[in-house]
C-alpha positions in Angstrom: 167.5 74.1 146.1 164.5 71.2 146.6 159.8 73.3 146.3 159.9 76.9 146.5 158.7 76.4 145.6 156.4 71.1 144.2 152.9 74.5 145.0 155.0 74.8 150.3 153.2 72.2 149.4 156.0 71.6 144.3 152.3 75.2 142.2 156.5 73.4 146.0 158.0 72.9 146.0 159.8 71.4 144.5 160.2 71.7 146.6 162.4 71.7 147.7 166.6 73.1 148.4 169.8 69.7 148.4 164.3 72.4 151.9 165.1 69.6 147.5 166.5 69.9 147.8 166.7 68.3 147.6 162.6 72.2 146.5 157.6 75.0 146.2 153.8 75.3 145.3 149.4 75.7 146.0 147.4 73.0 147.5 146.1 72.2 150.9 149.5 71.7 152.1 152.3 73.8 153.6 154.7 76.2 152.0 157.0 75.6 149.1 160.3 73.9 149.3 163.4 75.8 148.1 164.2 73.2 145.5 161.0 71.7 144.5 157.4 72.9 144.2 155.7 72.4 147.5 152.5 71.1 146.3 151.9 68.0 144.2 152.5 69.7 141.0 155.7 67.8 140.3 156.2 66.3 137.0 159.5 64.8 136.2 160.0 61.2 134.9 160.6 58.8 132.0 159.6 55.3 130.9 162.0 52.3 130.6 160.2 49.2 131.8 163.0 48.1 134.1 162.9 48.3 137.8 163.3 51.7 139.3 166.6 52.2 141.1 166.6 51.9 144.8 166.8 55.5 145.8 168.1 55.1 149.3 171.2 56.9 150.3 173.5 54.7 152.4 173.2 55.1 156.2 176.0 56.7 158.2 177.2 53.3 159.2 177.4 52.1 155.6 178.9 55.2 154.1 182.6 55.2 153.2 184.7 57.4 155.4 184.6 60.9 153.8 187.7 62.4 152.5 188.7 65.2 154.9 190.7 67.5 152.6 188.9 69.7 150.1 188.9 68.4 146.5 192.2 68.7 144.9 192.4 71.8 142.7 193.2 71.0 139.1 194.3 73.2 136.3 191.2 75.1 135.2 190.1 74.1 131.7 190.4 76.8 129.1 186.9 77.9 128.8 185.1 80.6 126.9 181.6 81.4 125.8 178.4 82.8 127.2 175.6 80.7 128.7 172.2 81.3 130.3 171.0 79.8 133.6 167.3 79.8 134.7 166.3 79.1 138.2 163.4 79.9 140.5 163.4 82.1 143.6 164.1 80.8 147.1 165.0 83.7 149.4 166.5 87.2 148.9 169.9 86.1 150.1 170.0 82.9 148.1 168.6 84.6 145.0 171.3 87.2 145.1 174.0 84.6 145.6 172.8 82.4 142.7 171.7 85.2 140.4 174.7 87.5 140.9 177.5 86.5 143.2 178.3 83.0 142.1 178.2 83.8 138.4 180.7 86.7 139.0 182.9 84.4 141.1 183.0 81.8 138.3 183.8 84.4 135.7 186.7 85.7 137.7 188.1 82.2 137.9 187.5 81.7 134.1 188.2 84.9 132.2 186.4 84.9 128.9 183.3 83.3 130.2 179.9 84.9 130.9 177.1 83.4 133.0 173.7 85.1 132.6 171.5 83.9 135.5 167.8 84.7 135.7 165.9 84.1 138.9 162.1 84.0 138.5 159.2 83.7 140.9 158.2 80.0 141.0 154.7 80.7 139.6 156.3 82.2 136.5 159.2 79.8 136.1 157.4 76.9 134.3 155.6 79.1 131.8 158.8 81.0 130.9 160.8 77.8 130.5 158.1 76.2 128.3 158.0 79.2 126.0 161.8 79.1 125.6 161.8 75.4 125.0 159.0 75.7 122.4 160.8 78.5 120.7 163.9 76.3 120.4 165.9 78.5 122.6 166.1 76.8 126.0 168.4 78.1 128.7 171.8 76.4 128.6 171.1 75.3 132.2 167.8 75.2 134.0 166.3 73.8 137.2 164.1 70.7 137.0 160.5 71.6 137.5 156.9 70.3 136.9 157.5 69.6 133.2 161.0 68.2 133.6 159.9 64.7 132.7 158.6 65.9 129.3 161.9 67.6 128.6 163.7 64.3 129.3 161.3 62.3 127.1 161.6 64.8 124.3 165.4 64.9 124.6 165.5 68.6 125.5 168.1 67.8 128.1 171.1 65.6 127.9 172.2 62.7 130.2 175.3 63.5 132.2 176.5 60.0 133.1 179.8 60.4 131.2 180.5 63.7 132.8 180.0 62.3 136.2 182.1 59.1 135.5 185.0 61.2 134.3 184.9 63.6 137.3 187.5 62.7 140.0 185.4 64.1 142.8 181.8 63.6 141.8 182.4 60.0 140.8 184.2 59.1 144.1 181.9 57.8 146.9 184.6 58.6 149.4 184.5 62.3 148.4 180.9 63.0 147.5 177.4 61.8 148.1 177.1 60.0 144.9 173.7 58.5 146.0 172.2 61.9 145.3 172.5 61.2 141.6 169.8 58.5 142.0 167.3 61.4 142.5 168.0 62.6 139.0 167.7 59.3 137.1 164.6 60.6 135.4 164.4 57.7 132.9 165.3 55.1 135.6 168.7 54.8 134.0 170.6 58.0 133.3 171.5 61.0 135.4 169.9 64.2 134.0 171.0 66.8 136.5 173.6 68.0 139.0 172.9 69.2 142.5 174.4 71.8 144.8 173.8 73.6 148.1 172.2 71.7 151.0 171.0 68.2 150.2 168.1 67.8 152.7 164.8 66.3 153.7 162.2 66.7 156.4 162.6 67.0 160.2 160.5 67.2 163.3 160.6 70.8 164.7 159.4 71.5 168.2 159.0 74.3 170.7 161.2 73.2 173.7 159.5 75.7 176.0 156.1 74.1 175.5 157.5 70.6 176.1 159.2 71.8 179.3 156.0 73.5 180.6 154.0 70.4 179.9 156.6 68.0 181.3 156.7 66.1 178.1 160.0 64.4 177.1 161.6 65.8 173.9 161.3 63.8 170.7 164.2 61.4 170.0 165.2 58.7 167.5 163.1 56.1 169.3 159.8 58.0 168.8 157.1 56.2 166.8 154.1 57.8 165.1 152.1 56.6 168.1 154.5 58.4 170.4 154.0 61.5 168.3 150.3 61.3 168.6 150.4 60.7 172.3 152.7 63.7 172.9 150.4 65.9 170.8 147.5 65.1 173.1 149.5 66.0 176.2 150.7 69.2 174.6 147.2 70.4 173.6 145.7 72.9 175.9 142.0 74.0 176.3 140.7 76.9 178.3 137.0 77.5 178.8 136.2 74.8 176.3 138.3 76.4 173.6 141.7 75.2 172.3 144.4 77.7 172.9 147.4 75.5 172.1 147.7 72.6 169.8 150.1 69.7 170.2 150.9 69.6 166.5 149.9 70.7 163.0 150.0 69.0 159.6 153.1 71.1 158.6 154.4 69.5 155.5 152.7 66.2 156.1 150.0 67.5 153.7 152.5 67.7 150.8 152.3 65.2 148.0 155.9 65.5 147.1 157.0 63.5 150.2 155.0 65.0 153.0 152.9 62.0 154.1 155.1 59.4 152.3 157.2 58.4 155.3 154.1 57.3 157.2 153.3 54.9 154.4 156.8 53.7 153.9 157.3 53.3 157.6 154.5 50.7 157.5 156.3 48.8 154.8 154.0 49.7 151.9 154.5 51.5 148.6 152.1 53.9 146.9 153.6 54.1 143.4 155.6 51.7 141.2 158.4 54.3 140.6 158.9 58.0 141.3 160.2 58.2 137.7 157.6 58.0 135.0 155.2 56.3 137.3 152.8 53.9 135.6 150.8 52.9 138.7 149.6 54.6 141.9 148.5 52.4 144.8 146.2 54.9 146.5 143.8 52.2 147.6 146.2 50.3 149.8 145.2 50.0 153.4 148.4 51.5 154.6 147.9 54.6 152.4 144.3 55.0 153.6 145.5 54.5 157.2 148.2 57.2 156.9 145.7 59.7 155.6 143.2 58.8 158.3 145.9 59.2 160.9 146.5 62.8 159.6 142.8 63.6 159.5 142.2 62.2 163.0 144.8 64.6 164.4 142.5 67.4 163.4 138.9 66.2 163.7 139.0 63.3 166.1 141.9 63.9 168.5 141.6 67.7 168.1 145.3 68.1 168.6 146.0 69.9 165.3 144.3 73.1 163.9 141.9 72.9 161.0 142.8 74.6 157.7 140.6 77.5 158.7 142.4 77.9 161.9 145.7 77.6 160.2 144.7 80.6 158.0 144.3 82.6 161.2 147.7 81.4 162.6 149.4 82.3 159.3 148.9 85.9 160.2 151.2 85.3 163.2 153.9 83.7 161.0 152.4 80.2 160.7 151.6 77.3 163.0 154.9 76.9 164.8 156.0 80.6 164.8 152.6 81.6 166.1 153.5 80.1 169.5 150.3 78.2 169.4 151.6 74.8 168.1 154.1 72.7 169.9 155.6 70.6 167.1 155.3 69.7 163.5 156.9 67.9 160.6 158.3 70.2 158.0 160.9 70.6 155.3 164.6 71.4 155.7 164.0 74.8 154.1 162.0 76.0 157.1 164.8 75.7 159.7 166.0 79.3 159.3 162.5 80.7 159.7 161.9 78.6 162.8 165.2 79.6 164.4 163.8 83.1 164.4 160.8 82.2 166.6 160.3 83.6 170.1 161.0 80.2 171.7 163.8 77.7 172.0 163.8 75.5 168.9 164.5 71.8 169.0 164.8 69.3 166.2 164.7 65.6 165.7 164.4 63.0 162.9 160.9 61.9 161.9 159.1 59.3 164.0 159.3 55.7 162.8 156.7 53.0 162.1 156.5 49.2 162.2 158.9 48.8 159.3 161.4 51.3 160.7 162.1 54.8 159.5 162.2 55.9 155.9 162.9 59.5 155.1 161.8 61.7 152.2 164.6 63.1 150.2 164.5 66.6 148.6 167.9 66.6 147.2 169.1 70.0 146.1 167.4 71.2 143.0 168.5 69.3 139.9 170.1 71.5 137.3 170.0 70.1 133.7 171.9 71.0 130.6 170.0 71.7 127.4 170.8 69.6 124.4 170.7 72.8 122.3 173.4 74.5 124.3 176.3 75.8 122.2 178.6 75.6 125.1 177.9 72.3 126.9 181.5 72.1 128.3 181.1 75.5 129.9 177.7 74.6 131.2 179.1 71.4 132.9 182.0 73.3 134.4 179.7 75.9 135.9 177.5 73.2 137.5 180.6 71.4 138.7 181.9 74.6 140.2 178.7 75.0 142.2 179.1 71.5 143.7 182.8 71.2 144.1 184.5 74.6 144.3 185.5 75.6 147.8 184.8 79.3 147.5 181.3 78.5 146.0 180.6 76.2 148.9 181.8 78.7 151.5 179.3 81.2 150.0 176.5 78.7 149.8 177.2 77.4 153.3 177.2 80.9 154.8 173.7 81.5 153.6 172.3 78.7 155.8 169.4 78.4 153.4 168.4 74.9 154.6 169.6 72.3 157.1 171.3 69.5 155.3 174.7 68.5 153.9 176.6 69.4 150.7 177.4 67.1 147.8 181.1 67.0 148.7 181.9 65.6 152.2 184.8 68.0 152.7 182.4 70.9 153.1 180.2 69.3 155.7 181.5 71.7 158.5 180.7 74.7 156.3 177.0 73.7 156.1 176.8 72.5 159.7 177.1 76.1 160.9 173.5 76.6 160.0 172.2 73.9 162.4 174.8 73.1 165.0 173.4 75.6 167.4 170.0 74.0 167.4 169.4 71.1 169.9 169.0 68.0 167.8 170.1 69.9 164.7 172.1 66.9 163.5 168.7 65.6 162.3 169.5 67.7 159.2 172.1 65.1 158.2 170.5 62.1 159.8 167.4 62.7 157.7 169.4 61.7 154.7 169.7 58.2 155.9 167.3 55.8 154.2 166.0 58.7 152.1 163.9 58.0 149.1 162.5 60.0 146.2 158.9 60.9 146.7 158.2 63.4 143.9 156.2 61.7 141.2 157.6 62.6 137.8 155.3 61.7 135.1 154.2 63.4 131.9 150.6 63.7 133.0 151.2 64.5 136.7 150.3 68.2 136.5 147.0 67.4 135.0 146.4 64.6 137.5 147.1 66.9 140.4 145.1 69.8 139.2 142.0 68.0 138.0 141.8 64.9 140.2 143.8 65.0 143.4 143.9 68.6 144.5 140.1 69.3 144.7 139.5 66.0 146.5 142.4 66.6 148.8 141.0 69.9 149.8 137.7 68.2 150.7 139.6 65.7 152.8 141.7 68.3 154.6 138.5 70.2 155.5 137.0 67.0 157.0 134.3 66.7 154.3 135.3 63.2 153.2 137.1 60.4 154.9 140.4 58.8 153.9 138.6 55.9 152.3 136.3 58.2 150.4 139.4 60.2 149.2 140.9 56.9 148.0 137.7 56.0 146.2 137.5 59.4 144.5 141.1 59.6 143.1 142.7 56.2 142.8 141.1 55.0 139.5 140.9 58.3 137.7 144.5 59.1 138.6 145.7 55.7 137.3 143.6 56.1 134.1 145.2 59.5 133.4 148.6 58.2 134.3 148.5 55.5 131.6 146.6 57.4 129.0 148.4 58.2 125.7 150.1 61.6 126.0 
């Protein structure tokens, strides 16, 4: 439940939501993702000097045929005890469901248990969790956030590999999306969290009415970033020397927890050695600089996207797309419900592709960890398993339609599809999981790097005060020095 939350863009994001999702979050980027902080304030990762896992969910063609029937119900284990569950806010409906309804549903199925859920605003979450951890009284279950990497390194949370391996559903690739676990291998080896709700990523949202009026073909899976730019030019409208309609906006491209990542990956380049306990950032690569310059040119050279100052004005009308002044943008899965409420016909597509193909950013549903100090680890695991596997829980989660995406368990795909199947191109919600990669940088020092080095320079870049090359020159070395400094 990927950013309300990464800063809508991980201080979300987050993230995200499983928009994540895979989301949060306060930088010169869009709004927070439901499952990760939306801005680049993400900090979750650990060391081992081995190669990072290839975090790329199998494509639809490669995936095993999903099992149609719902997971076989087994005799419920005899459970008892009382546990605490800490999570950050997403939306009123989701907050009530996670904070009240699902705990009561579980308790009814397991008499003698008690789930005390606390849902906090994202900007309060990390501070509260840090206080509880430092006091030696962490919640039994909590959502991964900016300092999650430290909690892994300090063994505040426990690896869950044995739990997954012993589970008949969550270990079976024909029944569940086991590749989602790779997004929680915080030490590059072990799984430190479970996921539930909509696993999701980013999509291209567009105003079909504007496309029709301009006679521009709708986006499709063959679109490249060059096609995106060309269409944005055709969809931009000027009257009396003043822009009254923009072809696009940055949307979530401004996010450092995956926003601009696909443009770099689509060119065949990398910009970090691993999302988990990163030891090197490659922010001086030509492909990275080119991706940033592409974004900046949309605003200041092509003039097909509004500036940050103009976006502030559009925010008073609901934001870029909902204002009716922007034709299309790339945004997170968590924004679909809002965009469906716009005064226009919404369309969706997968992201454009580049010379190396299409690589998506994954905001898998928010990772939920179990504290090593928990007195009831079995109960904690059963509750997390319930959120992912139980049919009633997934009916409730699917009915919320919080984000477009797909559940952990294949059998519930249709339940979650109800949120997007009425949108033309809505199947991009699931297609965006193909070739998805982790983009959130989890490192002990990431919060400090973002706050002190990247964020202030990124703001200057977004405002057109410095070029992409100057941005790279300003942040690459200081960020790498901080990344490898003793903690």
